[in-house]
C-alpha positions in Angstrom: 9.8 13.4 -4.5 8.2 14.7 -7.7 4.4 15.1 -8.2 4.6 13.2 -11.5 2.3 10.6 -10.0 -0.7 13.0 -10.7 -0.1 13.1 -14.4 -1.4 9.7 -15.5 -4.5 9.3 -17.6 -6.9 6.5 -18.3 -8.9 5.8 -21.4 -12.6 5.3 -20.8 -13.5 1.7 -21.8 -16.5 0.7 -23.8 -19.4 -0.5 -21.6 -20.7 -4.0 -22.1 -24.1 -4.5 -23.6 -26.7 -5.0 -20.8 -27.3 -8.6 -21.7 -23.6 -9.4 -22.3 -21.3 -10.4 -19.4 -18.4 -8.0 -18.9 -15.0 -9.1 -20.3 -11.9 -9.1 -18.1 -10.5 -6.3 -20.3 -13.5 -4.1 -19.9 -13.6 -4.8 -16.1 -9.9 -3.9 -15.7 -10.6 -0.6 -17.6 -13.5 0.2 -15.2 -11.1 -0.2 -12.3 -8.5 2.0 -14.0 -11.2 4.6 -14.6 -12.0 4.5 -10.9 -8.4 5.1 -10.0 -8.2 8.0 -12.4 -11.3 9.5 -10.8 -9.4 9.6 -7.4 -7.0 12.3 -8.7 -9.3 15.3 -8.4 -10.3 14.1 -4.9 -6.7 14.1 -3.6 -6.7 17.6 -2.1 -9.7 16.6 0.1 -7.9 13.4 1.1 -4.9 15.4 2.1 -6.9 17.8 4.3 -8.5 14.9 6.2 -5.1 13.1 6.4 -3.7 16.2 8.1 -6.5 16.1 10.7 -5.8 12.4 11.4 -2.1 13.0 11.6 -2.5 15.8 14.2 -4.5 13.4 16.4 -2.0 10.6 16.1 0.9 12.9 17.1 -1.2 14.0 20.1 -1.5 10.3 21.2 -4.7 9.3 19.5 -5.2 5.7 18.2 -5.9 5.0 14.5 -8.8 2.5 14.2 -10.1 0.4 11.3 -13.8 -0.5 11.2 -16.7 -1.3 8.9 -16.5 -3.8 6.1 -14.4 -6.8 7.0 -12.4 -6.7 3.8 -11.6 -3.1 4.3 -10.3 -3.7 7.8 -8.3 -6.8 6.9 -6.7 -5.0 3.9 -5.3 -2.3 6.2 -4.4 -4.5 9.2 -0.9 -5.9 9.8 -0.2 -5.3 6.1 3.0 -5.3 4.1 3.8 -1.6 3.5 1.1 -0.5 5.9 1.1 1.4 9.2 1.9 -0.6 12.3 -0.2 1.9 14.3 -3.5 0.8 12.7 -5.7 -1.3 14.9 -8.9 -3.2 14.3 -11.9 -1.9 16.3 -13.5 -4.8 18.1 -15.3 -3.0 20.9 -16.6 0.6 20.7 -15.7 0.9 24.4 -12.1 1.1 23.4 -12.6 4.4 21.6 -11.3 7.5 23.3 -11.6 11.3 22.6 -8.8 12.2 20.2 -8.8 8.9 18.3 -9.4 8.6 14.6 -11.5 5.9 12.9 -11.4 4.8 9.2 -14.7 3.2 8.4 -15.1 1.2 5.2 -18.4 0.8 3.4 -19.2 -1.0 0.1 -22.6 0.6 -0.3 -24.9 3.2 1.3 -24.7 3.4 5.1 -27.3 1.3 7.0 -28.9 2.4 10.3 -26.4 0.4 12.3 -23.5 2.1 10.5 -25.0 5.6 11.2 -25.5 4.7 14.9 -21.9 3.4 15.2 -20.5 6.5 13.6 -22.7 8.9 15.6 -21.7 7.2 18.9 -18.0 7.4 17.9 -18.2 11.0 16.9 -20.1 11.9 20.2 -17.1 10.3 22.1 -14.7 12.7 20.4 -13.5 10.4 17.7 -12.7 11.8 14.2 -14.7 9.5 11.9 -13.8 9.1 8.2 -16.0 7.0 6.0 -14.5 5.4 3.0 -17.4 4.7 0.7 -19.0 5.4 -2.7 -21.9 7.4 -1.2 -21.6 10.3 1.2 -22.8 9.8 4.8 -24.7 12.8 6.2 -24.1 12.7 9.9 -22.7 15.3 12.4 -18.9 15.2 12.8 -18.5 12.4 10.2 -16.3 13.1 7.2 -16.3 11.4 3.8 -13.3 10.0 2.0 -15.3 9.4 -1.2 -14.6 6.3 -3.3 -15.3 7.2 -6.9 -17.2 4.2 -8.1 -20.7 2.9 -8.1 -21.9 1.2 -4.8 -21.9 -2.5 -4.5 -25.6 -2.8 -4.8 -26.2 -3.6 -8.5 -26.8 -7.3 -8.9 -26.3 -7.2 -12.6 -22.8 -5.6 -12.6 -19.6 -7.0 -11.3 -18.5 -4.9 -8.3 -15.6 -2.5 -8.8 -15.9 -1.0 -5.3 -13.3 -3.3 -3.6 -10.3 -2.6 -5.8 -11.1 1.2 -6.0 -11.8 1.4 -2.3 -8.5 -0.3 -1.6 -6.8 2.2 -3.9 -8.4 5.0 -1.9 -7.3 3.5 1.4 -3.6 3.3 0.3 -3.7 6.7 -1.4 -5.0 8.2 1.8 -2.5 6.3 3.9 0.3 7.7 1.7 -0.9 11.2 2.4 -1.3 10.4 6.1 2.4 9.3 6.2 3.3 12.5 4.3 1.3 14.7 6.8 3.0 13.0 9.7 6.5 13.8 8.2 5.4 17.4 8.0 4.8 17.2 11.8 8.2 15.8 12.4 7.1 12.2 12.8 7.5 9.0 10.7 5.2 6.0 11.7 6.7 2.5 11.8 5.5 0.5 8.7 5.6 -3.2 7.9 7.8 -5.0 5.5 6.5 -8.1 3.7 7.1 -11.1 5.9 7.9 -13.1 2.7 11.0 -10.9 2.1 14.0 -12.5 3.8 14.5 -10.9 7.2 11.1 -9.2 7.1 9.7 -10.8 10.2 12.8 -10.0 12.2 12.8 -6.4 11.0 9.1 -6.0 11.8 9.5 -7.3 15.3 12.0 -4.6 16.1 9.9 -1.8 14.6 6.8 -2.9 16.4 8.5 -1.8 19.6 8.5 1.8 18.4 5.8 4.5 18.5 7.6 6.6 16.0 10.7 5.9 13.9 13.8 7.6 15.5 15.0 10.9 14.2 13.3 13.7 12.3 12.1 12.7 8.8 12.4 14.8 5.7 9.0 16.5 5.2 7.1 15.2 2.2 5.0 17.7 0.2 1.2 17.4 -0.1 0.0 15.2 -3.0 3.4 13.8 -3.8 3.4 10.4 -2.1 -0.3 9.6 -2.8 -0.1 10.7 -6.4 3.0 8.6 -7.0 1.5 5.5 -5.4 -1.7 6.0 -7.4 0.2 6.3 -10.7 2.3 3.2 -10.0 -0.6 1.0 -9.1 -2.5 2.1 -12.2 0.6 1.1 -14.2 0.5 -2.3 -12.6 -3.1 -2.7 -13.8 -2.0 -1.4 -17.3 0.7 -4.1 -17.5 -1.8 -6.7 -16.3 -4.2 -5.8 -19.1 -1.4 -5.5 -21.7 0.4 -8.7 -21.0 -2.0 -11.2 -19.4 -5.4 -10.7 -20.9 -5.2 -13.7 -23.2 -4.5 -15.9 -20.2 -7.5 -14.5 -18.3 -9.7 -15.5 -21.3 -8.1 -19.0 -21.4 -8.7 -19.4 -17.7 -12.4 -18.4 -18.1 -12.8 -21.0 -20.8 -11.1 -23.7 -18.8 -13.4 -23.0 -15.8 -16.5 -22.8 -18.0 -15.7 -26.1 -19.7 -15.5 -27.7 -16.2 -18.9 -26.3 -15.3 -20.5 -27.5 -18.5 -19.1 -31.0 -17.8 -20.7 -31.1 -14.4 -17.5 -30.4 -12.5 -16.7 -27.5 -10.2 -14.8 -24.3 -10.9 -13.3 -23.1 -7.6 -12.1 -19.7 -6.4 -9.1 -20.1 -4.0 -7.3 -17.1 -2.5 -4.8 -16.0 0.1 -4.1 -12.5 1.3 -5.9 -9.8 3.2 -8.8 -8.7 1.0 -9.2 -11.5 -1.6 -10.9 -14.1 0.6 -13.6 -11.6 1.4 -14.7 -11.0 -2.2 -17.0 -13.9 -3.0 -20.7 -13.2 -2.4 -20.5 -9.5 -2.9 -23.5 -8.0 -4.7 -22.9 -8.5 -8.4 -21.1 -11.8 -7.9 -22.9 -14.1 -10.5 -21.9 -17.2 -8.4 -20.2 -19.1 -11.2 -17.3 -20.0 -8.9 -17.4 -21.9 -5.6 -15.1 -20.9 -2.8 -12.3 -23.3 -1.8 -10.8 -23.2 1.7 -7.1 -22.5 1.3 -5.3 -23.3 4.6 -4.9 -27.0 4.4 -3.7 -28.3 1.0 -3.5 -31.8 2.3 -7.3 -31.8 2.7 -8.0 -30.7 -0.9 -9.4 -34.2 -1.7 -12.3 -33.5 0.6 -13.6 -31.0 -1.9 -11.7 -31.1 -5.2 -12.5 -33.9 -7.6 -11.1 -35.0 -11.0 -12.0 -32.6 -13.8 -12.4 -29.6 -11.4 -10.6 -26.3 -12.0 -9.1 -24.1 -9.3 -8.6 -20.4 -10.0 -6.0 -19.4 -7.4 -5.3 -15.7 -6.5 -2.4 -15.4 -4.2 0.7 -13.4 -3.3 4.1 -14.3 -4.7 3.7 -18.0 -5.3 1.2 -20.7 -4.2 1.7 -21.5 -0.5 2.5 -25.1 0.0 2.1 -27.8 -2.7 -1.1 -26.4 -4.2 -0.3 -27.0 -7.8 1.1 -30.5 -7.2 -1.9 -31.5 -5.0 -4.4 -30.2 -7.6 -2.8 -32.2 -10.4 -2.6 -35.3 -8.2 -6.3 -35.1 -7.7 -6.9 -34.8 -11.4 -7.8 -31.1 -11.3 -6.4 -28.2 -13.3 -5.2 -25.0 -11.7 -4.7 -21.4 -12.7 -2.4 -19.2 -10.6 -2.5 -15.4 -10.3 0.7 -14.5 -8.4 3.6 -12.0 -8.8 6.5 -14.4 -8.5 9.7 -14.2 -6.5 13.3 -13.4 -7.4 13.9 -17.2 -7.5 10.7 -18.2 -9.2 8.9 -16.2 -11.9 5.1 -16.1 -12.0 5.3 -17.8 -15.3 7.1 -20.8 -13.7 4.6 -21.9 -11.1 3.8 -25.2 -12.9 0.1 -24.4 -13.1 -2.0 -25.2 -16.2 -2.2 -21.4 -16.8 0.3 -19.1 -15.0 -0.9 -15.5 -14.8 1.5 -12.8 -13.7 -0.1 -10.4 -11.2 2.3 -7.6 -12.2 3.1 -6.2 -8.8 6.7 -6.1 -7.5 8.2 -8.5 -5.1 8.0 -7.0 -1.6 4.5 -5.6 -2.4 5.4 -1.9 -2.0 5.5 0.9 -4.5 7.0 4.0 -3.0 10.1 5.1 -1.0 9.8 7.5 1.9 13.0 9.5 2.0 15.4 8.1 4.5 13.3 5.0 5.4 14.8 1.5 5.3 12.1 -0.1 3.1 9.6 0.8 0.4 6.0 1.0 1.5 2.3 1.0 0.5 1.1 -2.2 -1.2 -0.5 -2.6 -4.7 -1.5 -6.3 -4.3 -4.9 -5.7 -2.7 -6.0 -3.6 -5.7 -4.6 -6.1 -8.3 -5.8 -9.2 -6.6 -9.3 -8.0 -6.2 -9.4 -6.9 -9.8 -8.0 -10.2 -10.9 -10.7 -12.1 -9.0 -13.5 -10.4 -10.8 -11.6 -10.6 -14.1 -11.6 -14.4 -13.7 -15.2 -14.3 -12.8 -16.0 -12.2 -15.8 -14.3 -14.5 -18.3 -15.8 -17.6 -16.7 -19.3 -16.1 -16.9 -18.7 -14.9 -20.5 -17.5 -18.3 -21.6 -20.3 -20.1 -19.8 -22.7 -18.0 -21.9 -20.8 -18.5 -25.1 -19.1 -15.1 -25.2 -16.0 -14.7 -27.2 
């Protein structure tokens, strides 16, 4: 596998004026700048991934902890590691384990205490955050973006942190192959046969056979370049629709109606309420479309960020209630993103199957882009709604 993934570049976008809400285009460029800033950090990620890989091969458990969105993004995830487990009780930690700990901002005393206790128990602790944590036996996988602590700026930490998680995961898989092991990984359950295939692989500790060793920086660099290209395509092909969606939502708000944010996936439901969220959208519960009438009223607008297509009759229900709906999905082989029947159909620009790279000899492609794109799309919708509400063009 070539190292061409390291060769992409990102133009630096023009910052918004302090009193002017950020546009979707400017926000997407901030995210791409954050992804570009990961490249020089890759050698450090590789060194830490090799430490984690050695522990996993020796029988250690890979734990996910910290911010809920970070944990859910890495857990039971299309293209992700089946070995990753959510830490619910610190008593489950054992010497030789490794813990990936996500932070959106500077560590608080309870974070430091949790990390110190885990390190004292012999756990390798890696903190995925924008600010280095200074604590004994704690290592930093730096996320190159500002912390989520500026109330006047839309947060970029979630999409960039997600990109760091999957870039690191790519290098962890690579490091394991160099130790002669290939970890079982998930296929999207929405791909035909995905559930059945996953059920068989969940029985395995390691995939059978000896994998082809993957060189350092290759898999992570390739994934990073490809997810950046997904964002580039989103900006190049869908920006007018984001602007239209923001105006539609702002018109509903000005008319006394509600603009809703609705989402499905691992990370997207955890985004509302982060520091920097201007609160222009209300969060809509997604799981029961037959109960939409309890919340959605005529004239409302639903901004829906999902996976391949709306789950269930969301578009039809919204229209039956007199509401309008915007969908951000990637489409399926049978149904393109542009054909979802929404008032505005936005193509999320990630591939069906939600995986970007191929491990030599493995039966599926792995490592998902959707968490990065979906979280960016959420804030791009918020950006354009806030701009339109304030009269921005």
